[in-house]
N, C-alpha and C positions, 0 to 999 in steps of 0.2 A: 705225608709229603710236605704239608704246610709247616709242621713243626721242624722238619729237617731244614726247610728253606729258612725258617727263622733262625735256627742255630747257625747256619752258614752265614747269614747276614750279620748276626751278632759277632761271629768270628772275624768277618771282614771289617766291621766297625771297630773292634778292639785292636786289630792290626793297624788300622788307620790311626787310632789314638797313639799307639806306640811309635809309629813312624813319624808322627807329628812332633815328637820330641827332638827330631833332628835339627829343626830350626833354632831352637834355644841353645842346644848343645853346640851346634856348628858355629853359632855366633859367639858363644861364651868361651869355648876352649881356646886357650892362648898357645897355639902351636901352628907351625906352617901347615897349610891345607893338605898337601900330599902326605905329610907325616900323620895327620889325623886320620886320613883315609887308610893308611897302612895299618895303624893300630886297630882301627875299626874292622878292617878285613881280617887281619891275623887273629885277633882275639875272638872275633865273631866266628871264624872258621873253627877255632878250637872248641868253643862252646857248642857249636852245632855237631862237630864230630863226636864229642862226648855224649851228646843227646842221642845221636844216631846209633852209637854203640849200645847205649843203655836201653833204647827201645828196639834194638836188634833190627834196624832198618836195613834193607838191601841197598848198598851204596855203589854197587857195580854199575858201570856204564854198559847198557844193553847192546849198543851198536857203535862201531867206529864212526859212522856217519854223524852220530850225536855229538861227538867231540868238537867238531868245527862250530856247531851251533852254540854249544856251551861256551866255547872260547870267545866267540863273537859277542854273545850276550854279556859275558864277563867284562870285555873291553868297553862295551856300551854302558854297562853299569858303572864302571870306574870313571869314564868321562862324565857321566851324569852326576855322580857324587862330587867330583872335583870342581866342575863348573858351578854346581849348585852351592857348594861351600864358599867358593870365591864370590858368588852373587850375594851371599849373606854377609860376607866380610865387607864388600864394597858398598852395600846399601843398608838394609835392616831386615829383621825377620819378616815383617809384613811384605815388603817389596820382593824379597828373595823367594818366599813361598808362593806369593801370588803370581809372579811371572812364571814360576815352575808349573803352575796349574793351568797353563794353556795346553797341557798334555792330554786332557780328555778330548779336546777338539782335534788335536793332531792325531790321536788314536782313532777317533771315529772316521777321520778322512783316510787313514792308512789301512785300517783293518780289512776292508774289502779286497785290497791288493794281496793280503797274506792268506786269508782263509776262504776266499772266493764267495763271500756273502754280498748281498746287495747293500748299498749304502742306505743306512737307516736315517730317514729324515728327522725322526724324533731325536735321535742322538745329536744330530747337527743343531737342532733347535735348543736342546738342553745345553749343549756346549757353548752356544752363543750367549745363553743366559748366564752361564758361568763367566764368560768373558766380560759381559756387562757388569756383573758383580765385582770382578777383579778391577775393572776400570774405575768403578765407584770407590772401591776400597783404597786404591792407590792414591797417596797424597800428591799434591803438586810438587814438581821437581824441576830443577834447572837442567836443560839438555847438555850443558857443559860440565855437569857434576859427575861424580863417580856412580851416582845412582843409575844413570842410563846404562853404563857398562854392566852394572849388576843386573838390571832387567834383561838386557840382551843375553847375558850369560845364563840367566834363569830360563829364558825361552829356548836357548840352544840345549840346555840341560833337559828341558821338557821333551824336546825332539828325540834325544838319545834314550830317555826313559820310555817313551812310547814305543820306539823300535825294539828295545830290550824286552818289554812285556809281550809284544807281538811275536818275537822269536821264541820266547819261552812257552807261549800258548801251544806251540806245536809239540811240546814235550811233557806238559803237565799230566797227561794221561798215563805216561810211562814211569815217571819219577815223582816222589813226594816233593812238596814245596821245600821242606827242610833240606833234602838231599841236593836239590838244584841250587839253593842258596849257598850251601856249604861248598859246592864245587866252584861257584862263581867267585866268592870272596877268597877262596884258596888261591885261585888263579891271580886275583888282584894282589894278594899279599906277595906272591912271587914277582909279579911284574913291577911292583912298587918298592921292592926291597932296596934298590940302590939309593932311594931318597933317605934312608936311614943313615947312610954314610956321607951324604952330601949336604944335608940340611941340619939346622940347629934343633937338637932334641933335648937340650939340657933342662928344659922346663917341664919335662914329663913327670918328675916326682910330685909336683903340685897339681898337675892336671890329670893324673892317672885315674882317680875315682870317677871323673866325668867321662873319660875315655872308656872306662869299663861300662858305664851306663849306656853310652852310645853303641858299643859293641854288642851288649847283651839285650837291652830292652828294644832299642831302635832297630838294630840290624838282625841279630839272631832270631828274636821272637817276632818282631813286627813284620819284617819283610818275608819271613817264612809263612806267616799267616796270610799275608797278601797273595803270595804266589799260590798257596794252597787254595785260596778262594777262586782262582782262575779255572779250577775243575768244575765249578758250579755256576759261574757267571761268565758272560762274555767279557773280553778285555775292556770294551767300551763301558759296559755296566759297572764293572769294578772300578774303572778309572773315574767315572762320574761320582760314584759313591765316595771314592777316595778324595774327592774335592772338599771334603770336610777338613782336610789337613790345614789349609791356611787359617780357617776360623779357629781351630784348636791351637795352632801355633801362635796366633796373635794373642789369644787368651794367656797362653803360657808366657809369652814375652812380656805381657803386662805384669804378671806376678813375679817373674824371676829376673827380668832385665829392666823393669820399669819403663818399657816402651808403651806409652799411653795411646790407645786407639781413639780415633775421632768418630763423630756420628756417621761419617761416610763408611767407616769400617763396619759399624753395626748394620747399616742399610745394605751395603754390598755383601756382607756375610750372610744376611737373611736370604738374598737371592740364591747364593750358593747352597744354602740349606734347603731351599725349595726344590732345586734340581735333585738333590740327594733323596728327598722324600718321594718325589715323582718317580725317579728311577727305581727306588726300592719297591714301590707299589707295582710298577710295571714288571719288574723281574719276578715278583711273587706270582703274578697271573700267568706267566709263561710255563 
């Protein structure tokens, strides 16, 4: 059992690493945000469909009742992605990712309303530590600048992300994470199709390799692994472990975008890492 737990934890951490590439790619890709999300969704859905057929996964929806939940979670995912990418464009990778990572606290507060569990005080404490780490990580900013808009969009994106994860938690026992992700981004590709005719996509020829990375590594593989982990961890546990993303994203931004972190970044990041380690140990004992 312990070896299985370790394997599931490693899978969750690898998924977190892959999802962390969204910060750098979202900031770097020079296309309108809705266009980026359409390519991310359409190509990601294609990759996942090919994978599902190759592995002979059952991709049928078991009950008509599931359709509404899948549709709602798809819309929440789309709003989360779009607001998150706007947050990255308005601020920087650090602020965009860090404001997004209020979602473990939001998840811990909302989870008892969805699955009728008692509010776990330890999750609240760990969430507060994450918030303190985020506060330390965030650089000084002017409230009149676009950075504030970026942070507010990041927090709203976090709320949508938490809701989407909680809705999906009700279905992970019936569907594979890959199947759920394929359905969600297929719905998004359909909903966002009009942007391909109303926005400037002329730059796609130079940006296509990065869009492919976003669709394959970040979306198809990373998010599928994260959703799959919800079979073995509570949403709160997976969310807190997922808080590694800002740390990983800031490191990537340093190497690929020359965004230089401060000492506050290292100190705040260490607090986030502590919560990840604590929750990893706690989840192993359960």
